TIMI-2910 file (N, C-alpha, C, CB; in pm, 1 decimal, decimal comma, always signed):
<rs>
+----------+----------+----------+----------+----------+----------+----------+----------+----------+----------+----------+----------+------+
!      n_x !      n_y !      n_z !     ca_x !     ca_y !     ca_z !      c_x !      c_y !      c_z !     cb_x !     cb_y !     cb_z ! resn !
+----------+----------+----------+----------+----------+----------+----------+----------+----------+----------+----------+----------+------+
!   -537,7 !  +2262,8 !   -391,4 !   -614,5 !  +2130,3 !   -419,9 !   -518,2 !  +2031,5 !   -467,0 !   -730,2 !  +2145,6 !   -529,2 !  Unk !
!   -553,3 !  +1904,5 !   -413,6 !   -457,1 !  +1791,5 !   -476,0 !   -486,8 !  +1771,8 !   -639,1 !   -486,6 !  +1635,8 !   -392,6 !  Unk !
!   -347,2 !  +1759,4 !   -701,1 !   -396,9 !  +1694,6 !   -835,4 !   -299,8 !  +1589,0 !   -864,9 !   -406,3 !  +1799,4 !   -962,9 !  Unk !
!   -354,3 !  +1500,4 !   -927,7 !   -283,0 !  +1377,9 !   -958,9 !   -170,2 !  +1402,6 !  -1076,3 !   -391,9 !  +1266,8 !  -1004,0 !  Unk !
!    -74,4 !  +1357,2 !  -1114,5 !    +33,2 !  +1366,2 !  -1199,9 !    -47,5 !  +1327,3 !  -1342,7 !   +164,7 !  +1262,8 !  -1151,0 !  Unk !
!    +12,8 !  +1357,8 !  -1446,4 !    -50,7 !  +1325,0 !  -1590,2 !    +48,3 !  +1234,9 !  -1636,3 !    -73,6 !  +1455,1 !  -1699,3 !  Unk !
!   +157,5 !  +1177,3 !  -1596,7 !   +267,1 !  +1093,6 !  -1626,2 !   +182,4 !   +957,1 !  -1666,7 !   +379,0 !  +1079,5 !  -1492,5 !  Unk !
!   +257,5 !   +859,5 !  -1733,0 !   +203,3 !   +759,2 !  -1757,5 !   +178,2 !   +658,0 !  -1602,2 !   +291,4 !   +704,2 !  -1872,8 !  Unk !
!    +94,5 !   +574,1 !  -1588,0 !    +83,2 !   +514,9 !  -1475,3 !   +195,4 !   +413,8 !  -1449,4 !    -41,2 !   +460,7 !  -1470,6 !  Unk !
!   +251,8 !   +378,0 !  -1300,0 !   +338,6 !   +256,7 !  -1312,3 !   +280,3 !   +173,0 !  -1270,8 !   +454,8 !   +249,8 !  -1258,1 !  Unk !
!   +360,0 !    +34,5 !  -1251,8 !   +291,5 !    -98,0 !  -1204,0 !   +381,1 !   -125,2 !  -1060,2 !   +307,7 !   -241,0 !  -1334,7 !  Unk !
!   +318,6 !   -163,1 !   -965,3 !   +358,8 !   -225,5 !   -856,3 !   +304,3 !   -338,3 !   -829,4 !   +349,4 !   -159,0 !   -762,7 !  Unk !
!   +344,7 !   -447,9 !   -770,7 !   +299,8 !   -557,2 !   -739,6 !   +262,3 !   -583,9 !   -588,1 !   +386,2 !   -637,6 !   -786,9 !  Unk !
!   +129,7 !   -648,8 !   -597,3 !    +91,5 !   -662,5 !   -443,1 !    +34,9 !   -800,8 !   -435,3 !    -23,3 !   -546,5 !   -385,9 !  Unk !
!   +109,8 !   -878,9 !   -348,5 !   +106,6 !  -1030,7 !   -334,9 !   +101,4 !  -1108,1 !   -480,3 !    -27,1 !  -1071,9 !   -245,3 !  Unk !
!   +203,6 !  -1049,1 !   -539,8 !   +219,3 !  -1103,6 !   -715,8 !   +114,0 !  -1043,7 !   -813,9 !   +192,7 !  -1283,9 !   -734,9 !  Unk !
!     +8,3 !   -955,8 !   -757,4 !    -95,8 !   -913,7 !   -856,0 !    -55,5 !   -780,2 !   -898,1 !   -243,1 !   -913,2 !   -798,4 !  Unk !
!    -52,6 !   -743,7 !  -1048,8 !     -9,4 !   -602,8 !  -1081,5 !   -110,3 !   -515,9 !  -1054,3 !    +30,9 !   -582,1 !  -1219,5 !  Unk !
!    -55,3 !   -384,0 !   -990,8 !   -155,0 !   -304,6 !   -959,1 !    -91,6 !   -145,0 !  -1011,7 !   -192,0 !   -327,0 !   -790,5 !  Unk !
!   -178,7 !    -81,6 !  -1068,0 !   -144,7 !    +64,4 !  -1134,1 !   -132,6 !   +158,5 !  -1025,0 !   -261,1 !   +122,8 !  -1239,1 !  Unk !
!    -33,5 !   +257,2 !  -1041,7 !    -32,5 !   +369,8 !   -949,5 !    +33,7 !   +487,2 !  -1054,9 !    +64,7 !   +334,1 !   -797,5 !  Unk !
!     -9,7 !   +610,1 !   -982,5 !     +7,1 !   +730,9 !  -1063,4 !   +128,1 !   +820,5 !   -997,8 !   -137,1 !   +814,5 !  -1068,3 !  Unk !
!   +159,3 !   +867,7 !  -1046,2 !   +270,3 !   +997,9 !  -1021,0 !   +207,4 !  +1057,5 !   -883,6 !   +271,7 !  +1137,8 !  -1167,3 !  Unk !
!   +238,8 !  +1076,9 !   -762,2 !   +182,7 !  +1134,1 !   -605,7 !   +120,0 !  +1034,0 !   -564,7 !    +79,7 !  +1264,5 !   -592,6 !  Unk !
!    +84,3 !   +907,0 !   -611,2 !     +8,5 !   +820,3 !   -503,4 !   +106,1 !   +756,2 !   -410,3 !    -80,5 !   +703,4 !   -570,2 !  Unk !
!    +54,2 !   +750,3 !   -286,5 !   +110,3 !   +663,5 !   -178,7 !    +82,3 !   +514,7 !   -238,4 !    +33,6 !   +692,8 !    -22,4 !  Unk !
!   +176,3 !   +414,4 !   -181,6 !   +112,8 !   +271,6 !   -188,8 !    -34,1 !   +255,9 !   -127,4 !   +207,9 !   +170,1 !   -109,8 !  Unk !
!    -63,5 !   +283,3 !    -23,1 !   -191,9 !   +263,9 !    +11,1 !   -284,9 !   +311,0 !    -76,4 !   -215,2 !   +311,3 !   +123,5 !  Unk !
!   -289,6 !   +437,8 !   -128,5 !   -376,9 !   +512,3 !   -203,6 !   -400,8 !   +430,3 !   -349,4 !   -314,2 !   +662,8 !   -219,6 !  Unk !
!   -289,7 !   +383,5 !   -396,9 !   -275,3 !   +298,6 !   -527,4 !   -344,2 !   +151,7 !   -491,5 !   -100,5 !   +280,4 !   -574,4 !  Unk !
!   -327,7 !   +101,3 !   -376,2 !   -403,9 !     +1,5 !   -341,9 !   -561,8 !     +7,4 !   -341,4 !   -360,4 !    -27,0 !   -228,3 !  Unk !
!   -581,3 !    +75,9 !   -230,6 !   -751,3 !   +143,3 !   -224,9 !   -791,1 !   +158,8 !   -374,0 !   -767,3 !   +322,2 !   -141,4 !  Unk !
!   -730,6 !   +232,2 !   -476,5 !   -797,6 !   +269,1 !   -581,5 !   -808,1 !   +138,9 !   -670,7 !   -731,1 !   +388,8 !   -645,8 !  Unk !
!   -750,3 !    +25,4 !   -644,1 !   -749,7 !    -68,0 !   -711,4 !   -837,5 !   -197,2 !   -652,7 !   -619,3 !    -85,4 !   -733,2 !  Unk !
!   -911,9 !   -122,8 !   -541,5 !  -1011,8 !   -197,6 !   -443,1 !   -944,9 !   -313,4 !   -367,4 !  -1138,0 !   -259,8 !   -524,7 !  Unk !
!   -832,5 !   -286,1 !   -340,1 !   -735,3 !   -390,3 !   -230,7 !   -746,4 !   -295,0 !    -87,3 !   -526,3 !   -412,9 !   -293,4 !  Unk !
!   -797,1 !   -363,6 !    -25,5 !   -828,7 !   -290,4 !   +123,7 !   -734,8 !   -375,8 !   +239,0 !  -1021,0 !   -305,5 !   +170,4 !  Unk !
!   -704,4 !   -473,7 !   +244,0 !   -608,3 !   -542,4 !   +357,8 !   -479,7 !   -558,7 !   +322,4 !   -648,2 !   -677,6 !   +399,3 !  Unk !
!   -425,2 !   -488,3 !   +412,8 !   -268,1 !   -500,3 !   +389,5 !   -196,7 !   -551,5 !   +501,3 !   -202,7 !   -367,3 !   +357,8 !  Unk !
!   -265,6 !   -618,0 !   +579,2 !   -205,3 !   -680,3 !   +694,8 !   -307,7 !   -770,2 !   +755,5 !   -154,1 !   -576,7 !   +796,4 !  Unk !
!   -266,2 !   -879,2 !   +853,7 !   -346,4 !   -958,5 !   +928,7 !   -299,0 !   -929,4 !  +1100,7 !   -325,3 !  -1120,4 !   +869,9 !  Unk !
!   -393,4 !   -910,2 !  +1183,6 !   -336,7 !   -923,0 !  +1315,6 !   -274,6 !  -1057,3 !  +1364,5 !   -437,6 !   -889,3 !  +1403,9 !  Unk !
!   -165,9 !  -1051,5 !  +1485,7 !   -107,1 !  -1176,1 !  +1505,5 !   -174,6 !  -1287,2 !  +1556,8 !    -12,8 !  -1161,5 !  +1575,9 !  Unk !
!   -276,0 !  -1206,8 !  +1640,0 !   -340,3 !  -1334,0 !  +1730,8 !   -479,4 !  -1366,2 !  +1663,5 !   -368,6 !  -1290,0 !  +1909,9 !  Unk !
!   -569,1 !  -1283,3 !  +1600,0 !   -685,0 !  -1348,0 !  +1550,0 !   -663,6 !  -1353,9 !  +1385,0 !   -822,8 !  -1263,9 !  +1598,7 !  Unk !
!   -577,5 !  -1294,4 !  +1331,3 !   -583,6 !  -1286,9 !  +1201,4 !   -660,9 !  -1200,6 !  +1140,2 !   -607,9 !  -1385,5 !  +1160,4 !  Unk !
!   -741,3 !  -1109,5 !  +1222,9 !   -806,0 !  -1009,0 !  +1173,0 !   -746,3 !   -924,2 !  +1047,6 !   -826,2 !   -933,1 !  +1279,3 !  Unk !
!   -837,5 !   -884,6 !   +946,6 !   -772,0 !   -779,7 !   +843,9 !   -768,4 !   -636,9 !   +892,0 !   -851,5 !   -776,9 !   +707,3 !  Unk !
!   -671,4 !   -583,6 !   +856,2 !   -642,7 !   -428,8 !   +873,8 !   -633,4 !   -371,3 !   +738,1 !   -503,2 !   -395,5 !   +956,1 !  Unk !
!   -633,3 !   -267,0 !   +732,1 !   -656,2 !   -158,9 !   +640,9 !   -608,2 !    -45,4 !   +624,1 !   -744,7 !   -131,1 !   +643,5 !  Unk !
!   -560,0 !    +28,5 !   +539,7 !   -530,4 !   +158,7 !   +553,7 !   -640,4 !   +230,3 !   +617,2 !   -496,5 !   +213,8 !   +431,6 !  Unk !
!   -626,0 !   +335,1 !   +744,0 !   -727,4 !   +411,6 !   +800,3 !   -716,6 !   +560,5 !   +807,5 !   -745,2 !   +366,7 !   +921,2 !  Unk !
!   -591,4 !   +595,6 !   +878,3 !   -605,0 !   +731,6 !   +901,8 !   -494,3 !   +826,6 !   +784,2 !   -566,3 !   +751,6 !  +1073,9 !  Unk !
!   -445,5 !   +721,6 !   +705,9 !   -371,2 !   +797,4 !   +587,6 !   -281,7 !   +902,3 !   +611,4 !   -460,3 !   +855,7 !   +501,7 !  Unk !
!   -237,5 !   +878,0 !   +710,6 !   -121,6 !  +1011,8 !   +779,8 !     -6,6 !   +933,0 !   +835,8 !   -193,3 !  +1121,8 !   +931,7 !  Unk !
!     +2,4 !   +815,3 !   +880,1 !   +114,9 !   +742,9 !   +916,2 !    +98,2 !   +736,4 !  +1071,1 !   +251,6 !   +810,3 !   +864,2 !  Unk !
!    -36,3 !   +740,4 !  +1153,3 !    -50,2 !   +773,9 !  +1279,6 !    -91,6 !   +622,5 !  +1337,8 !   -158,5 !   +900,6 !  +1299,4 !  Unk !
!   -160,7 !   +550,6 !  +1259,4 !   -213,4 !   +420,6 !  +1323,2 !   -163,8 !   +308,1 !  +1310,6 !   -321,5 !   +393,0 !  +1294,1 !  Unk !
!    -53,7 !   +291,5 !  +1182,6 !     +3,5 !   +186,2 !  +1186,3 !    -91,9 !    +42,4 !  +1097,9 !    +30,1 !   +176,7 !  +1342,7 !  Unk !
!   -206,8 !    +77,8 !  +1088,1 !   -299,7 !    -20,1 !  +1022,1 !   -254,7 !    -77,5 !   +861,9 !   -446,2 !    +59,3 !  +1014,4 !  Unk !
!   -195,2 !    +24,4 !   +834,0 !   -155,7 !     -1,8 !   +683,1 !    -59,9 !    -76,5 !   +624,6 !   -128,5 !    +94,5 !   +631,5 !  Unk !
!    +34,7 !   -129,5 !   +776,4 !   +159,2 !   -173,5 !   +712,4 !   +150,8 !   -305,3 !   +643,1 !   +266,0 !   -180,6 !   +811,4 !  Unk !
!   +256,2 !   -297,1 !   +566,8 !   +298,6 !   -433,4 !   +463,8 !   +427,6 !   -457,1 !   +462,9 !   +266,4 !   -420,8 !   +309,1 !  Unk !
!   +468,8 !   -540,3 !   +385,5 !   +604,3 !   -574,8 !   +377,3 !   +617,6 !   -515,4 !   +217,3 !   +639,2 !   -752,2 !   +409,5 !  Unk !
!   +737,1 !   -404,7 !   +214,5 !   +758,1 !   -366,2 !   +112,7 !   +887,6 !   -358,2 !    +67,7 !   +705,3 !   -277,3 !   +107,2 !  Unk !
!   +924,7 !   -431,5 !    -46,5 !  +1053,6 !   -457,8 !    -82,9 !  +1138,6 !   -527,2 !    +19,3 !  +1111,1 !   -340,5 !   -119,7 !  Unk !
!  +1059,7 !   -605,5 !    +91,7 !  +1103,4 !   -701,7 !   +189,3 !  +1120,7 !   -636,7 !   +304,2 !  +1220,2 !   -772,0 !   +156,3 !  Unk !
!  +1087,7 !   -510,2 !   +337,3 !  +1108,3 !   -436,6 !   +448,2 !   +969,8 !   -481,5 !   +538,2 !  +1127,3 !   -270,2 !   +408,4 !  Unk !
!   +966,6 !   -527,1 !   +645,9 !   +831,9 !   -557,1 !   +734,1 !   +771,4 !   -426,0 !   +828,3 !   +871,9 !   -688,0 !   +846,7 !  Unk !
!   +662,0 !   -393,2 !   +806,8 !   +618,4 !   -298,8 !   +913,0 !   +631,2 !   -164,5 !   +824,3 !   +718,7 !   -303,2 !  +1062,6 !  Unk !
!   +626,4 !   -141,0 !   +689,8 !   +648,9 !    -28,8 !   +621,4 !   +516,6 !    +32,0 !   +632,7 !   +701,6 !    -49,1 !   +482,0 !  Unk !
!   +488,7 !   +155,2 !   +641,4 !   +359,3 !   +210,3 !   +637,0 !   +329,4 !   +244,6 !   +509,0 !   +342,2 !   +318,9 !   +719,9 !  Unk !
!   +229,4 !   +164,9 !   +442,5 !   +207,3 !   +208,9 !   +307,4 !   +128,9 !   +334,3 !   +270,4 !   +148,0 !   +109,0 !   +246,8 !  Unk !
!   +103,6 !   +381,8 !   +368,3 !    +39,5 !   +542,7 !   +338,4 !   +159,8 !   +624,5 !   +350,9 !    -87,8 !   +606,2 !   +458,0 !  Unk !
!   +230,8 !   +616,7 !   +378,0 !   +358,1 !   +717,2 !   +388,5 !   +496,7 !   +681,0 !   +295,7 !   +407,7 !   +716,5 !   +552,7 !  Unk !
!   +468,7 !   +568,7 !   +193,3 !   +558,0 !   +505,0 !   +112,0 !   +488,8 !   +571,3 !    -24,0 !   +564,3 !   +329,4 !   +130,5 !  Unk !
!   +574,0 !   +642,7 !    -92,6 !   +550,3 !   +650,8 !   -246,0 !   +538,6 !   +550,8 !   -329,4 !   +636,4 !   +710,7 !   -302,4 !  Unk !
!   +452,3 !   +531,9 !   -397,8 !   +432,1 !   +455,9 !   -503,4 !   +536,4 !   +495,3 !   -619,5 !   +288,5 !   +469,3 !   -542,3 !  Unk !
!   +591,1 !   +356,5 !   -696,9 !   +697,9 !   +379,6 !   -767,3 !   +689,2 !   +225,0 !   -850,8 !   +837,9 !   +420,7 !   -667,1 !  Unk !
!   +756,5 !   +260,5 !   -981,4 !   +752,1 !   +166,8 !  -1075,4 !   +839,2 !    +33,4 !  -1008,8 !   +811,9 !   +231,8 !  -1215,8 !  Unk !
!   +785,9 !   -100,4 !  -1023,7 !   +835,2 !   -216,7 !   -984,4 !   +865,0 !   -216,4 !   -838,8 !   +945,8 !   -248,0 !  -1061,0 !  Unk !
!   +758,3 !   -165,0 !   -752,0 !   +748,2 !   -180,1 !   -614,1 !   +699,5 !   -303,5 !   -590,0 !   +671,8 !    -84,2 !   -551,8 !  Unk !
!   +723,7 !   -397,7 !   -462,6 !   +705,1 !   -519,4 !   -476,5 !   +649,1 !   -525,9 !   -308,8 !   +844,4 !   -607,7 !   -535,9 !  Unk !
!   +497,6 !   -525,3 !   -309,3 !   +435,6 !   -509,9 !   -152,7 !   +350,9 !   -656,2 !   -132,6 !   +310,9 !   -351,9 !   -135,1 !  Unk !
!   +360,3 !   -695,9 !    -60,8 !   +317,2 !   -840,6 !     +1,7 !   +234,8 !   -835,9 !   +152,7 !   +466,3 !   -933,3 !    +26,1 !  Unk !
!   +151,6 !   -874,5 !   +168,1 !    +22,2 !   -872,6 !   +263,7 !   +126,0 !   -903,8 !   +406,3 !   -126,5 !  -1020,2 !   +218,6 !  Unk !
!   +125,8 !   -844,7 !   +506,7 !   +199,4 !   -862,0 !   +629,4 !   +122,2 !   -970,2 !   +725,9 !   +215,2 !   -716,7 !   +701,1 !  Unk !
!   +152,5 !  -1071,9 !   +806,4 !    +72,5 !  -1184,3 !   +825,7 !    +88,2 !  -1188,5 !   +965,7 !   +109,9 !  -1312,9 !   +748,8 !  Unk !
!   +203,9 !  -1080,2 !  +1025,8 !   +216,6 !  -1116,3 !  +1203,6 !   +242,3 !   -995,7 !  +1242,5 !   +343,0 !  -1225,6 !  +1269,4 !  Unk !
+----------+----------+----------+----------+----------+----------+----------+----------+----------+----------+----------+----------+------+
</rs>
């Protein structure tokens, strides 16, 4: 069974907003827990995309993580001070 860590939560930044994350969280799960669902917008229509499969297969959750475009947030462990920005292309 999945268990969350008991350590103090970390803070990461999403589009400049502080988001709390716990040990064992992926970036996507921390964002979803904070009520943030959109991590990117499609290049043609600007339609919002959000974490969907949560196992790295669909690429709907990609964002800019510490300056790296196209990072799958569902596969990226959350950590203190991580900077995540909405990907708009």
